[in-house]
N, C-alpha and C positions, 0 to 999 in steps of 0.2 A: 597179258598174261597178268593174272595177279599173283601176288606173293604168298606162300604159306609159310609162316615162320613157327617151326615146332622145336625151338631150342631155348625155350623159356627157362628150363634148368641152368643154363649158362647164363643168360640175362634176360632182362624183361623190357619193355617199352614204358617209358614213364608214363603215368597216368596225366593227363592235361592238367587236372587240378594241381598236382602235385609241382608240375613244371612251372604254372602259373605263380604258385606261393614262393618258389624258389627264386623267381625272377624278381619279384617286387622285394625280397629281402637284398639280393645283390643290388639292386637300383636304386631302392628307397630305404629300406631299415638295415643299412650296412655296417652299423657299428659293433665295435667290439663289445661283448656281452661282459668283459671285465671291467670297462670303463662304468664312470661314476654318473655322467652325465645322460640327458634323456636317451640319447641314441644307443648307448650301451644298456641301459635298462629295456627298450623296446627288444633289443636283441636277444637279453637273458630271457625274456616272455616267453619267444618262441621256444627257445630250449625247455623252459619249464612246462608248457604245455604239450610238448612231443614226449617229456620223460612221463608226465601224467597219462597222456594216451596210451603209450606203450604200456605202462604200468596196469592200467586196467584191461588190457587184452590177456595178461598173464594173470592177472588178480593178487598183483604183489605190490610192496609199497614203493613210489618213485624214487626214493633213496637207495632202492636196489639196482636201478638201471644207470649203467655208465656207458656213455656214447664213445665208440671207437671209430676207426676208419674202416671197418668192415669185417666179414666174418674172420678172416685169415687173421688178423690181429686179436680180435676176441679169442680165438683159439688158442694162440701163443700166449695170450696173458694169462688163459686157465690154466694150462698146463705148465708153463715155464714158471708162473708167478705163484702156483702151487708148490712147485719142487724147491724154489728158492725160500718159501717161507715155511715149508715141513720138511726138508730135509734130513734135519735132525730128528724128527721122529722115526722116520722110515723111509727107504728108497726103492719101495715096489710100486709098479703103476700097472694097471690092466687096461688094454684096450681091445679093438677086433682088429682082423685081416681086410676090412671092407671101407676103412675109415679114407675121409679125404687126404690130400698131400699136407694141409692145412694142420692136420692132426698129427699124421705119421712122420711128417718131418722135425717138429718139436721133439715128438718121441726120441726120434733117432738121435738129436742133440741131445736130449738128457741120457740117452744110453751111453753115447761117448763120454759120459761126464760121471761115469759109475752108476746111474739109475738102472734098476732090474724091470724090464717092460715084458709082460707076460700078454701074448696075442690069443684071443680066444678065436677059435672057428667057426665057420657058420655054415647051415645046410644050405640044400639046392636053391633054396627060395632067398636066402641072404639073411637068415635071422639065426642068433645066438641060441646055444643052450643055457637055460638059465642054472642047469645042474652042474655046467661047467665053470658057470661065473661063480658060483658058490664054492666050489672046490678050490678055485684060482683067489679067493681073499685069504689075507693071511693078516696077522696083527701088526706087519710093517707094511700094510698096504695104504699109502697115502691118498689115491687118487685111483677112480674109475672113470675112464671116458668112453661113451658109446655114441655111435652116430643114432639121430632119432629116426631119420629117413635116410637111405642111401642114396646119392646123387646119381647112381648111374642105372640101377634096377628098380629104385622107389619102396624097395623094403622097408618095412616099419616094425623097428625093434620093442621088445617087451620092456619100453622103459620104466613104467610104474612098478612092475613085478621086481625087475632088477634093482630099483631103489630100495623097494622095501626089503629085498635080499641083503643088500651092502649096508644098510644102516643096521639090520639085525645080527649080520655077523661081526662088523667092525664098525660102531656108532661114529669114531672119528674119522672115518674114511670119507673122503669128499666125492661126490658124484656129478661130472661134468656132461654135459651131451650137446652134440654139435646138431644145432636145430634149424641151419641155414636151409634145408630141402623140408623143413617141417613146419615152420614157423608161418602163419597164414594159413596153411591148408589144414591143419589141424588144431584141435583145442588142447592146448597145452596149460597143465597146471602144476607148476613147481611144487608148490606146498605139498599137492596130493601125491605126487610122483615122486618125493624125496630128492628132487634135483636142488643143488649146490649152486650151480652155474650153467649157463646156456649161452651159446653164441647165435647173433643173428646178422644176415646183411641185409640192406636195404633195397639192393636193385635185382632180389629175387622175388621182390612183391610189388613190382611196379613203383617203386621209388629209386633215388639216384645211384649211381655208384659213387664208392667211396667214401660211405657211411655205413654204420652198422651199431649194434650194442652188446653188451655183454650183461646178463643177469648175475648178480652175485648175492646170494642171501646175506643178511645182515649181520649173522653170526661168523661169516667166514672171513678170515684176513688173508689176503695176498697181498705178496710182493710185486709192487709196480714195475712195468719195464720202460715206461717212459717217465722221465722226471724231468721236473723244470718250475714252471708257474704255479703248480697246484691244483689246475684245474681238475673237473670230475671228482672232487674231494680227493684230491692227490692219488687218484688211482690211474688216471691217464691225462698228463700235463699236455700242455699246447693250446693254443687258442682255438676255440671249438669252431668246428664246420657248421656255422649256423644255417646256412641256408641246406645242406646236405640233411642235418639233424631235423630241422622242419619238416623237410622232404620224406624223410624216415617216418616221422611221427605220423604225419596225413595218411601215408600212404597205409601204414599199419591199422590206423583208425579206419580207412575206408574198406580195406580188405575183411577186418572181423566183422564191420557192419554188414557186410554183403555175403560174408562167408559160405553160408547154407546154400546160397542161389550159385556162386560161384561153383563151389565143390560138385555141385549136382550137374552143372553145364561140363565142367571138366572131365568129370568121372564118364560121363557120357562117351565123350571124344576118345578117353583110353579105351574104354570096353569096345567101342565102335572098331579102332584101329589095331587091337587085339584079335577080334572075331576075323577081320578081314585079313590079317596078316597070316594068322593061323590057317588060312585055306590056300595058302600060296605054297607050293611045292619048295622043298627045302629050306624053308624058313622056320627058325626055333624060336618062340617067345620065352625070353627069360622073365618075364612080369606076370604076377597073377593078377586076377579081377577080384579076389576076396579083400576083407579087411586088414590082412597082413601087409597091403602095399597102398601106397600114396595115390593120390587120385590124378596126378600131374604128369607122371614118367611111365615111359613103355620104352623095353630093352628087347631087341631083337637081332638074331644072328643070321645071316644069311649064307647059306653054303655055296662054296665055288665062287663068290666075288670077295675081293678085297673092301673093307667097309669105305677106306678112301676113294676108291673108284666110284662105290655107288653114292657116297655122299656127294662128289663133283657132279654127276649125272644128274642126281635130282636137283642140285644148286642151278644146272641148266634150265632146267624146267620151274625156277622158281620156288623151289622148297629146300627150306634150310634145317637141317638136322644136325647131328653131333656124332662123333665117332667115339664120345667118352666125355670125361670130365675136360670141362673148357680150359680149366686152369692148367692143364697138363697136354694141352693139345700143340703146344709148341715143342712138346719135347716127347716123340713118339715112343711108346714103351707098350708092352702087354699090360692091360689093366689087372691090378690085383683083386679087384673085385669079381671080375669075370674068374679068374683061378681058382679065387677062394670058394666060389658056389660051384665049380667043377664043370663049366663049361668046356666041350670037346676041345682039344687042342687046334684042330684045324677051323674051328671057329673063333677062335681069340682075337683074329684080325679081322674078323668078319662081321662085326657088330655094330649096331647104331642104336644111338638114343634119341627118341621122339619126347618131345615136353611140351606143356601146354600151359597157357595163362588165358588171362581173363579176355584177350581179344580172339582168342580161336574159337573157331567153330565147327560144328559136327560134321559139315559138308567137307571140311578139309581133309579129314580123316579120310572119307571116301577117296577124294583126289591124290591124296598121298598113296594111298594103297593101289590105285589103279595105276600111277605112275611107275610103283615098284615092279607091278606085275608085268606092267610092258618092257620094262628095263632089264629086268633079270636075264631072260633067255639072251638076249643081246650080248649082255657083260660077260656072262658066265663061256659064251663061245669063245670070246677073246681072251679069257683068262687062262694065264701059264699053266701048263699042268707038269 
């Protein structure tokens, strides 16, 4: 029985080239990049190369890329760092009801400390209203944070249009976007989209866990959250994770070099699975096939079956999927995203996410759909009523 891994939005298999580079650094070029001898210089070169390669993918300056431990830290730095540095200018922040916990929990933290947070609603497809955004922006708004691609249903927010509105309405307001599910899959241009800050995680693009970065426009001044030895231009102190940073840089470089081919293949898998699931009785697909959705995520609700039950039934067949955001999977609760898009109450606990990566194959979409079609009648028969 071959395994089908359809949980790439949770994490991805590391590319062999990335693993080989990291192994070399850990066993041969293991110096501290702050050391002045040749071993330190070699380590520092890996960081410089990664910074330059990543900057090229976004068409920004290398000095605007700061390495972190991952997307969660990057989001926390953007949100709390902005509040600490700009709290005297205003205490109003705007976000959405479909953000990842790495955004909404820092916002809760700030709300408890006197900041006002406006939460924008979304439509059935998970998209914000630009007119509602425009209405929400005030003179005391210091930050807008919008997820670029939703991690559960794959909806793409109108980031460029939102950025234009923000800067026209309040030029001093900073614009942050969580691009953890967008980076690598979409062409992101911070300059053109009026983005001041964006967050990225390596393990979503076939890089290592524990590494990520934040892009911060050179005009922006943030208060650092981790202070110490002054690494990353005083923005994020601590000895750099050189293997992780180098792995992230190589994963980003390879993904963007092959992006068009990768996206075409992944989108074909998404569309095939959507078509197959749509034919099954009692299945509601929450993801669209148009340009408003990312190529690598499908959300579907299964009437009469709890998500966890179907997830484990698929697992027994070697098919691995998710019942929501992996970062929240150990803390069962009803998804805020599903509530926000108006999923029917009886389907809130019956929704699975399927997500694809560079090692996914088109035939696996059919195998997955066949397994679901076989399992549903049996599982529904034993569901408590």
